[in-house]
ZAMARGU-4260 file (C-alpha; in steps of 0.2 Angstrom, whole numbers, plus 5000, padded with zeros to 4 digits):
<rodrens>
0) 5211/4772/4982 | 5194/4768/4979 | 5192/4766/4998 | 5202/4784/5001 | 5188/4792/4987
5) 5173/4785/4995 | 5179/4791/5013 | 5183/4808/5004 | 5165/4808/4996 | 5160/4807/5012
10) 5168/4817/5019 | 5165/4830/5008 | 5144/4826/5009 | 5147/4828/5029 | 5153/4844/5028
15) 5143/4851/5015 | 5127/4843/5022 | 5134/4853/5041 | 5135/4867/5033 | 5117/4869/5025
20) 5113/4867/5044 | 5123/4882/5049 | 5115/4892/5035 | 5099/4886/5036 | 5099/4890/5056
25) 5107/4905/5056 | 5092/4911/5039 | 5081/4906/5053 | 5089/4917/5066 | 5089/4932/5053
30) 5070/4929/5047 | 5066/4930/5065 | 5076/4946/5073 | 5069/4956/5055 | 5049/4951/5064
35) 5057/4958/5082 | 5063/4975/5071 | 5042/4976/5063 | 5035/4970/5078 | 5044/4983/5088
40) 5039/4995/5074 | 5022/4994/5073 | 5020/4991/5093 | 5027/5010/5092 | 5016/5015/5081
45) 5002/5010/5089 | 5008/5014/5109 | 5009/5033/5100 | 4993/5034/5094 | 4983/5030/5108
50) 4993/5044/5116 | 4993/5053/5101 | 4974/5053/5100 | 4970/5062/5115 | 4986/5079/5113
55) 4980/5078/5090 | 4969/5094/5087 | 4952/5094/5081 | 4950/5104/5068 | 4956/5097/5053
60) 4969/5108/5038 | 4962/5114/5022 | 4965/5100/5010 | 4967/5101/4991 | 4955/5084/4987
65) 4943/5089/5003 | 4937/5104/4992 | 4938/5095/4976 | 4928/5079/4981 | 4917/5076/4996
70) 4925/5064/5011 | 4915/5048/5006 | 4915/5036/5024 | 4914/5019/5011 | 4929/5022/5003
75) 4938/5018/5021 | 4933/5002/5019 | 4938/4998/5002 | 4957/5004/5006 | 4960/4989/5022
80) 4950/4977/5005 | 4963/4984/4994 | 4975/4983/5006 | 4972/4964/5012 | 4969/4958/4992
85) 4983/4969/4986 | 4992/4958/5007 | 4988/4942/5001 | 4992/4942/4984 | 5010/4947/4989
90) 5011/4934/5004 | 5005/4919/4993 | 5018/4924/4978 | 5033/4928/4993 | 5027/4908/5000
95) 5031/4902/4984 | 5046/4909/4979 | 5063/4897/4981 | 5072/4911/4990 | 5055/4916/5001
100) 5063/4917/5019 | 5075/4930/5012 | 5061/4941/5000 | 5051/4935/5017 | 5065/4948/5029
105) 5066/4958/5020 | 5049/4963/5018 | 5050/4966/5038 | 5064/4974/5036 | 5059/4986/5025
110) 5044/4986/5034 | 5053/4988/5050 | 5063/5006/5045 | 5049/5017/5036 | 5036/5010/5054
115) 5051/5018/5061 | 5050/5031/5052 | 5033/5035/5055 | 5031/5034/5073 | 5047/5046/5071
120) 5036/5059/5064 | 5020/5057/5072 | 5030/5059/5089 | 5037/5076/5087 | 5022/5083/5080
125) 5003/5083/5079 | 4990/5082/5067 | 4975/5088/5068 | 4962/5072/5062 | 4955/5075/5042
130) 4938/5069/5046 | 4927/5081/5042 | 4913/5075/5054 | 4927/5070/5068 | 4914/5065/5083
135) 4900/5054/5074 | 4921/5046/5068 | 4931/5047/5080 | 4930/5040/5099 | 4932/5055/5112
140) 4947/5063/5119 | 4948/5058/5137 | 4957/5068/5152 | 4976/5060/5162 | 4965/5053/5178
145) 4969/5039/5190 | 4963/5029/5177 | 4970/5033/5159 | 4988/5019/5161 | 4972/5006/5159
150) 4962/5017/5143 | 4981/5018/5135 | 4982/4997/5139 | 4962/4994/5131 | 4966/5005/5116
155) 4984/4995/5114 | 4978/4980/5116 | 4964/4984/5104 | 4975/4988/5089 | 4985/4976/5093
160) 4974/4962/5090 | 4964/4972/5075 | 4981/4975/5067 | 4977/4993/5065 | 4961/4986/5054
165) 4946/4998/5061 | 4935/4999/5045 | 4922/4989/5057 | 4925/5001/5071 | 4909/5013/5076
170) 4922/5024/5082 | 4941/5024/5080 | 4960/5034/5087 | 4965/5044/5079 | 4978/5055/5075
175) 4991/5042/5065 | 4991/5052/5049 | 5007/5059/5044 | 5014/5047/5036 | 5002/5035/5029
180) 5001/5017/5035 | 4991/5010/5024 | 5000/5018/5011 | 5016/5007/5019 | 5009/4991/5015
185) 4998/4996/5001 | 5016/5002/4990 | 5028/4988/5001 | 5016/4974/4993 | 5015/4982/4975
190) 5035/4982/4974 | 5035/4965/4981 | 5027/4960/4967 | 5035/4970/4954 | 5051/4965/4959
195) 5051/4945/4964 | 5038/4936/4952 | 5043/4928/4938 | 5042/4935/4923 | 5030/4925/4914
200) 5018/4932/4928 | 5015/4952/4920 | 4999/4951/4921 | 4998/4952/4939 | 5011/4966/4942
205) 4998/4976/4930 | 4981/4968/4940 | 4993/4975/4957 | 4995/4994/4954 | 4975/4998/4951
210) 4971/4988/4966 | 4987/4999/4976 | 4984/5014/4968 | 4964/5015/4971 | 4967/5009/4988
215) 4979/5024/4991 | 4965/5036/4984 | 4953/5027/4994 | 4963/5030/5006 | 4959/5050/5004
220) 4944/5051/4999 | 4937/5042/5012 | 4941/5059/5022 | 4955/5047/5035 | 4972/5054/5028
225) 4977/5071/5020 | 4983/5070/5002 | 5002/5074/5008 | 5002/5059/5020 | 5003/5048/5006
230) 5010/5058/4994 | 5027/5059/5006 | 5022/5039/5011 | 5025/5032/4996 | 5039/5044/4990
235) 5047/5038/5008 | 5045/5016/5004 | 5047/5018/4985 | 5067/5027/4989 | 5070/5016/5001
240) 5066/5000/4994 | 5074/5003/4980 | 5086/5009/4990 | 5087/4995/4998 | 5087/4982/4982
245) 5101/4993/4973 | 5114/4991/4985 | 5111/4974/4987 | 5111/4967/4975 | 5130/4973/4972
250) 5144/4963/4973 | 5149/4962/4990 | 5166/4971/4990 | 5157/4986/4982 | 5146/4987/4994
255) 5154/4998/5009 | 5162/5009/4999 | 5144/5013/4989 | 5134/5031/4992 | 5120/5021/4999
260) 5129/5013/5012 | 5128/5030/5020 | 5111/5028/5021 | 5110/5026/5042 | 5101/5008/5039
265) 5112/5001/5028 | 5124/4993/5041 | 5107/4985/5052 | 5103/4977/5036 | 5120/4972/5030
270) 5123/4959/5044 | 5107/4953/5035 | 5111/4951/5019 | 5125/4944/5023 | 5127/4923/5017
275) 5114/4930/5003 | 5119/4929/4985 | 5126/4944/4975 | 5115/4951/4962 | 5097/4950/4957
280) 5089/4935/4967 | 5080/4922/4953 | 5063/4922/4951 | 5060/4904/4952 | 5046/4898/4961
285) 5045/4879/4972 | 5032/4871/4984 | 5035/4874/5003 | 5032/4858/5007 | 5045/4844/5012
290) 5028/4834/5000 | 5018/4828/4990 | 5032/4822/4975 | 5016/4829/4960 | 5017/4847/4969
295) 5036/4849/4966 | 5033/4841/4948 | 5019/4851/4948 | 5029/4867/4949 | 5043/4861/4936
300) 5030/4865/4925 | 5025/4880/4932 | 5040/4888/4930 | 5047/4881/4913 | 5029/4891/4909
305) 5033/4908/4917 | 5049/4909/4913
</rodrens>
């Protein structure tokens, strides 16, 4: 009897280990797939910009903010810096989260959805650059010649390498306005901190708010975006982010019949969430590496203080 019980325990342990390995592999595949979706959306945005730059009108549209506040070129660098700061904090929170791969995958998916929408909007209506001194900031438009393909390729590679952060360049490509990609980044990183930080880090969430909204304001004050660009970007990002979490924190049996399941991205994301536990993820931190043991013990003590 004892031998048989031991054999059964060994079989159960082996099956559990096998199931855990399959789940881990599936999670890895899904995270990679989500990253590829985001990469495709981002590259499409970069490619469209390389073409839109040469066909967008040059006379800026009237904007209430520009009438009230003179455009400040230095503010564009501030927007880039605050975007970077917000991203570093958010990715640090993700790396320390016990469900880091789920949170990272969700961020990739939400970014892919929003940048996909941005590509659709950018590709159908061409707005003139919002700078009042366009010729000093934007690269000159070029005529389509035999070498135009090489020009497009060079621009595309430049934007891929710099990840769209252009504050260090003398002159930039202009025309990727509606809606603001920087605002998407700032907003998603802000919401990640709101949703996925332990309760004890309340001060971090209060710190993230001024970073986010000062960054968004800097984009407009710099003249790099119209006011409507950042309004629409924030509105869309907030609706997509919280709709996603509303539906995928429901019980799995209820998701397909919920009103939000009519959203166009629901079934795409349904596959990614199939193996994620129901309900809101517990915001506990864990050390992301196998060792050292002292780091794991330290993280246990941190969790006790943050709960």
